[in-house]
Structures are given as C-alpha cells and as structure tokens.
C-alpha positions as CSV (number, residue, x, y, z in Angstrom):
1,M,19.8,-22.9,14.0
2,T,18.4,-19.7,14.8
3,D,16.0,-19.5,17.0
4,R,12.7,-17.9,15.3
5,C,11.9,-16.0,18.7
6,C,15.3,-14.6,19.0
7,P,16.1,-13.5,15.3
8,P,19.9,-12.5,14.3
9,E,21.0,-9.5,15.1
10,G,22.1,-6.1,12.5
11,T,22.5,-3.2,12.2
12,T,19.2,-2.0,11.2
13,T,16.5,-0.9,12.9
14,L,13.2,-2.3,11.1
15,L,10.2,-0.2,11.0
16,V,6.7,-1.4,10.7
17,I,4.1,1.2,10.2
18,A,0.6,-0.1,10.8
19,K,-2.7,0.4,12.1
20,E,-4.9,-2.0,14.9
21,P,-6.8,-4.1,12.3
22,V,-10.2,-3.0,13.7
23,P,-13.0,-3.4,11.2
24,G,-14.2,0.1,9.8
25,R,-10.9,1.6,10.5
26,V,-8.2,-0.2,8.3
27,K,-8.8,-1.2,4.5
28,T,-12.2,0.6,4.3
29,R,-11.1,0.7,-0.1
30,L,-12.0,-3.0,0.2
31,C,-15.9,-2.3,0.9
32,P,-17.7,-2.8,-1.3
33,P,-17.0,-5.7,-2.1
34,C,-15.8,-6.5,1.0
35,S,-17.4,-5.9,4.6
36,P,-16.0,-3.5,6.9
37,H,-15.2,-7.1,9.0
38,Q,-14.0,-9.0,5.9
39,A,-11.4,-6.1,5.1
40,A,-10.2,-5.9,9.0
41,M,-9.3,-9.9,8.4
42,L,-7.7,-9.2,5.5
43,A,-5.5,-5.9,7.2
44,A,-4.7,-8.6,10.1
45,A,-3.5,-11.3,7.2
46,S,-1.5,-8.5,5.3
47,L,0.0,-7.2,8.8
48,H,0.9,-10.7,10.0
49,D,2.8,-11.6,6.8
50,T,4.4,-8.2,6.6
51,L,5.4,-8.6,10.8
52,E,6.8,-12.5,10.4
53,A,8.5,-10.9,7.1
54,V,10.8,-8.7,9.0
55,R,10.9,-10.8,11.9
56,A,13.2,-13.2,9.7
57,M,15.7,-10.7,8.7
58,P,18.8,-9.7,11.1
59,A,18.2,-6.0,12.6
60,R,19.1,-4.0,15.4
61,R,16.2,-3.6,16.5
62,R,12.6,-4.2,14.9
63,V,9.6,-2.0,15.8
64,L,6.4,-1.7,15.3
65,V,4.7,1.9,15.2
66,L,0.9,1.4,15.5
67,S,-1.8,3.4,15.4
68,G,-4.0,1.6,17.8
69,R,-3.3,-1.5,20.5
70,P,-1.2,-4.2,20.0
71,G,-3.1,-7.2,20.2
72,E,-2.6,-11.5,20.1
73,W,-1.7,-11.0,17.4
74,L,1.4,-9.5,17.3
75,P,4.6,-11.7,17.5
76,P,7.7,-11.4,19.9
77,G,10.6,-9.3,19.1
78,F,9.1,-5.9,18.3
79,D,8.7,-2.8,20.2
80,V,5.7,-1.1,20.1
81,V,5.4,2.7,19.6
82,P,2.6,4.9,19.5
83,Q,2.2,6.5,15.8
84,C,2.3,10.6,16.1
85,A,-0.9,12.9,15.4
86,G,-0.4,14.6,12.3
87,G,-0.6,13.7,8.4
88,L,0.8,10.8,7.1
89,D,4.3,12.3,6.2
90,E,4.8,13.8,10.0
91,R,4.1,9.9,11.2
92,L,6.5,8.8,8.8
93,A,9.1,11.3,9.9
94,A,8.2,11.0,13.7
95,A,8.7,6.9,12.6
96,F,12.7,7.4,11.8
97,A,12.9,9.9,14.5
98,E,12.3,7.1,16.9
99,A,14.7,4.7,15.1
100,G,17.4,6.9,16.5
101,S,21.3,6.8,15.4
102,G,22.4,4.3,12.8
103,P,20.6,3.0,9.7
104,A,16.4,2.2,9.5
105,L,14.4,0.5,6.8
106,L,10.8,1.7,7.0
107,V,8.1,-0.6,5.6
108,G,4.2,-0.2,5.8
109,M,1.9,-3.0,6.6
110,D,-0.2,-3.0,2.6
111,T,2.4,-5.6,0.9
112,P,1.7,-8.8,2.1
113,Q,4.2,-10.3,-0.5
114,L,6.8,-8.6,1.5
115,T,9.6,-11.5,1.6
116,P,13.2,-11.9,3.5
117,A,14.4,-11.7,0.1
118,L,12.9,-8.7,-1.1
119,L,14.6,-6.8,1.8
120,A,17.6,-9.0,2.1
121,P,19.7,-6.5,-0.3
122,A,19.1,-3.4,2.3
123,L,19.9,-5.5,5.1
124,G,23.3,-6.9,4.1
125,P,26.7,-6.1,5.6
126,D,27.7,-4.3,2.6
127,S,23.9,-2.4,2.3
128,W,24.9,0.9,3.2
129,R,28.4,0.7,1.7
130,E,28.6,4.2,-0.8
131,C,24.5,4.4,0.0
132,D,22.9,6.7,1.8
133,A,19.1,5.6,0.9
134,W,17.1,3.1,-0.3
135,F,13.6,2.9,-2.1
136,G,11.0,0.8,-2.3
137,P,8.4,2.1,-5.2
138,A,4.3,1.1,-4.9
139,L,2.9,0.6,-8.2
140,D,0.1,3.5,-7.4
141,G,3.0,5.9,-7.8
142,G,4.0,5.4,-3.8
143,F,6.6,3.8,-1.9
144,W,6.6,0.7,-0.1
145,A,10.0,0.9,1.6
146,L,12.3,3.8,2.4
147,G,16.0,3.2,4.1
148,L,18.1,6.0,5.2
149,A,21.8,5.6,6.3
150,R,21.0,8.7,8.5
151,P,17.8,8.8,9.3
152,D,16.7,12.4,9.1
153,P,12.8,13.6,10.0
154,A,13.2,16.7,7.8
155,L,13.8,14.5,4.7
156,L,10.0,12.8,4.7
157,R,8.1,16.1,6.2
158,G,5.8,18.2,4.0
159,V,6.5,15.6,0.9
160,P,3.2,15.4,-0.3
161,M,1.7,11.9,0.3
162,S,-1.1,9.3,-0.8
163,T,-0.9,10.6,-4.2
164,P,0.0,9.1,-8.0
165,T,3.8,11.5,-7.2
166,T,4.3,10.2,-3.8
167,G,7.5,8.2,-4.9
168,Q,8.7,11.1,-7.4
169,A,8.3,13.8,-4.3
170,Q,10.4,11.4,-2.0
171,L,12.7,11.0,-4.5
172,A,13.1,14.3,-5.1
173,R,13.7,15.2,-2.1
174,L,16.1,12.3,-1.4
175,A,18.6,13.9,-4.8
176,R,18.0,17.1,-3.2
177,E,20.0,16.7,-0.6
178,G,22.6,14.6,-2.5
179,L,21.7,11.2,-0.9
180,R,22.9,8.1,-2.7
181,V,20.2,6.6,-4.1
182,R,19.8,2.5,-4.3
183,H,16.0,0.8,-5.2
184,L,13.8,-2.1,-4.0
185,P,11.8,-4.1,-6.7
186,A,8.4,-2.2,-7.4
187,L,5.3,-4.1,-5.3
188,R,1.6,-3.5,-5.2
189,D,-0.4,-2.1,-2.5
190,V,-3.2,-3.6,-1.3
191,D,-5.4,-0.9,-1.8
192,T,-8.6,-2.4,-3.3
193,A,-10.4,-5.5,-4.4
194,E,-8.3,-6.1,-7.8
195,D,-5.4,-5.4,-5.7
196,A,-6.0,-8.2,-2.8
197,V,-6.8,-10.7,-6.0
198,R,-3.6,-9.8,-7.3
199,V,-1.0,-9.9,-4.5
200,A,-2.5,-13.3,-3.3
201,A,-2.3,-15.1,-6.4
202,E,1.6,-13.5,-7.0
203,A,2.3,-14.6,-2.9
204,P,0.1,-18.4,-2.5
205,G,1.5,-18.8,0.4
206,G,1.1,-16.7,3.1
207,R,-1.9,-16.0,5.2
208,F,-3.0,-13.3,3.3
209,A,-3.8,-15.3,0.2
210,A,-5.3,-17.8,2.2
211,S,-7.9,-15.4,3.8
212,V,-8.5,-14.0,0.1
213,A,-9.3,-17.6,-0.9
214,T,-12.2,-17.7,1.5
215,L,-13.9,-14.6,0.5
216,P,-16.5,-15.2,-2.6
217,E,-16.2,-11.3,-3.1
218,L,-13.1,-12.0,-4.2
219,R,-13.1,-15.5,-6.0
220,P,-10.9,-15.0,-9.2
221,E,-13.3,-15.2,-11.8
222,R,-14.4,-12.1,-10.5
223,F,-11.4,-10.6,-12.0
224,P,-10.6,-12.1,-15.2
225,A,-6.9,-11.0,-15.8
226,V,-5.4,-11.9,-12.8
227,P,-4.2,-15.6,-12.5
228,T,-5.9,-18.1,-10.3
229,V,-5.7,-17.8,-6.4
230,P,-4.8,-21.2,-5.0
231,R,-6.9,-23.1,-3.0
232,R,-6.7,-22.4,0.8
233,Q,-9.0,-22.7,3.9
234,V,-9.1,-19.9,6.5
235,R,-10.2,-21.4,10.1
236,G,-10.5,-19.4,12.8
237,D,-13.5,-16.5,14.1
238,G,-13.2,-12.8,13.8
239,L,-9.4,-11.7,13.5
240,D,-7.8,-14.6,14.4
241,V,-7.2,-16.0,11.1
242,R,-5.8,-19.6,11.9
243,W,-5.3,-21.3,8.3
244,T,-3.6,-24.7,6.6
245,A,-3.6,-25.3,3.1
246,I,-6.0,-27.4,1.3
247,P,-3.5,-30.0,-0.8
C-alpha cells in the first residue's frame, strides 16, 4: 500500500500552474453571479481537487508554479516555485524551464474534474515511447495539459494565449518543430458560472462539486441544459473548505 504522503516515484515531472485563491484575484469571470469570496472558494476547491489528482500519480517531482503564497491548502509532496513576470506564454515557458531535463507534464487549476485515470496515459512506462509531446485540449479552444519529452521553453514563447485558437496555435508550434504528439481527452475549463455547474455535474465526488452545491447562485435549475448536481454540504468558513457528502 502506498502512503498518501509519499506518492510513487516516476520518470516525469508534474507541474501545476496556479494562482493563490484570493478573493478578487481568481475566477473573476464567475462574478456575477458569484461574489469574489465565493469565486475564491471555488478556486480553492478546484485547486484542491487538481493537486490531489496530481499527488496520486507517479512522478519524478511535483511542482506547484504559484502566483501568490502557499497556504494551509497546499498538501505535502509539492515543491513550490513562484511564477515569473510576463504573459501566460512566458509563465508557461518558465514553468517548463523549472522542470529541468527529462519529460514534464503541465496542467492548470481550472479543470477540477481531473482524475488520475485522465493523466495515466501520459505517465505510464511507455508514455514517451515514439512520443515527443502530450496535448490535452480544452473545449474553449485552449489546452488543459501539455507534456514535453524534452522541455523547451521556446515551444511556448510567443504562442497567443487565452484565445479561441490557442490550442490550435500551440499544436501548430509543436508540429512545426516535428514533434510526435499524442492526445488526452478534451476537458471543460471552469471560467463561467455555467462551466462551474457543468463540471460539478461531470465530477460530483470532488470538493469542487461540493462547493458548487452550497451556492444558491449556482443551482442547477438556473441552468436548464445542465444535468443536476448531487447534493453536497460544505462546512467551514472562508477558504477552509471541509466537506462531507449528504447521503
């Protein structure tokens, strides 16, 4: 049995790029209908679920590339490095530079539906055989995961970020360099209130779904096209989100 505080070793460095969940600095597109405090609570829950999924997977090293300061929400097993200044392309490039030699896989904090099973194809013993890159597209046109067998910051610098064609542009950059790319499943980023409700419905067992279920502003009936989210209860105050399922 593996100790949860001592995850298995692997050959790939896992990178998570994230912001400290501070009201007014994270998930601002959720406001309205959410308040800045509620949006920060959801960001904290999303980050928690992401870090737990990453922590469960084999890795050579686990690195949180953080804008802000770590808090009690940070689980053991992660090195923390600050994000550099500049645009998102520069910050992603610097994250891969931090990984050093050997393969690296980077994910963000906006996909709390992330599970070890979704990451597994890129982290198995044969994941990098005849493969130079892994790419996880996001439904908004970006990407939620990028893996490089040989991390090269130049592969990200200058790629237009946060546009409907960011993923296409990043793939074109990889193709231009002759990299062999394998694909992970497409996931939905949590950017808007509807995104939050949809992702909570897709992954009802996580802290993110539990947090969504406490907010009247995100009741499923306000979003008729979204499946119902199972009832959850979140106990705690502020960003300290302790949760239990309601049977």
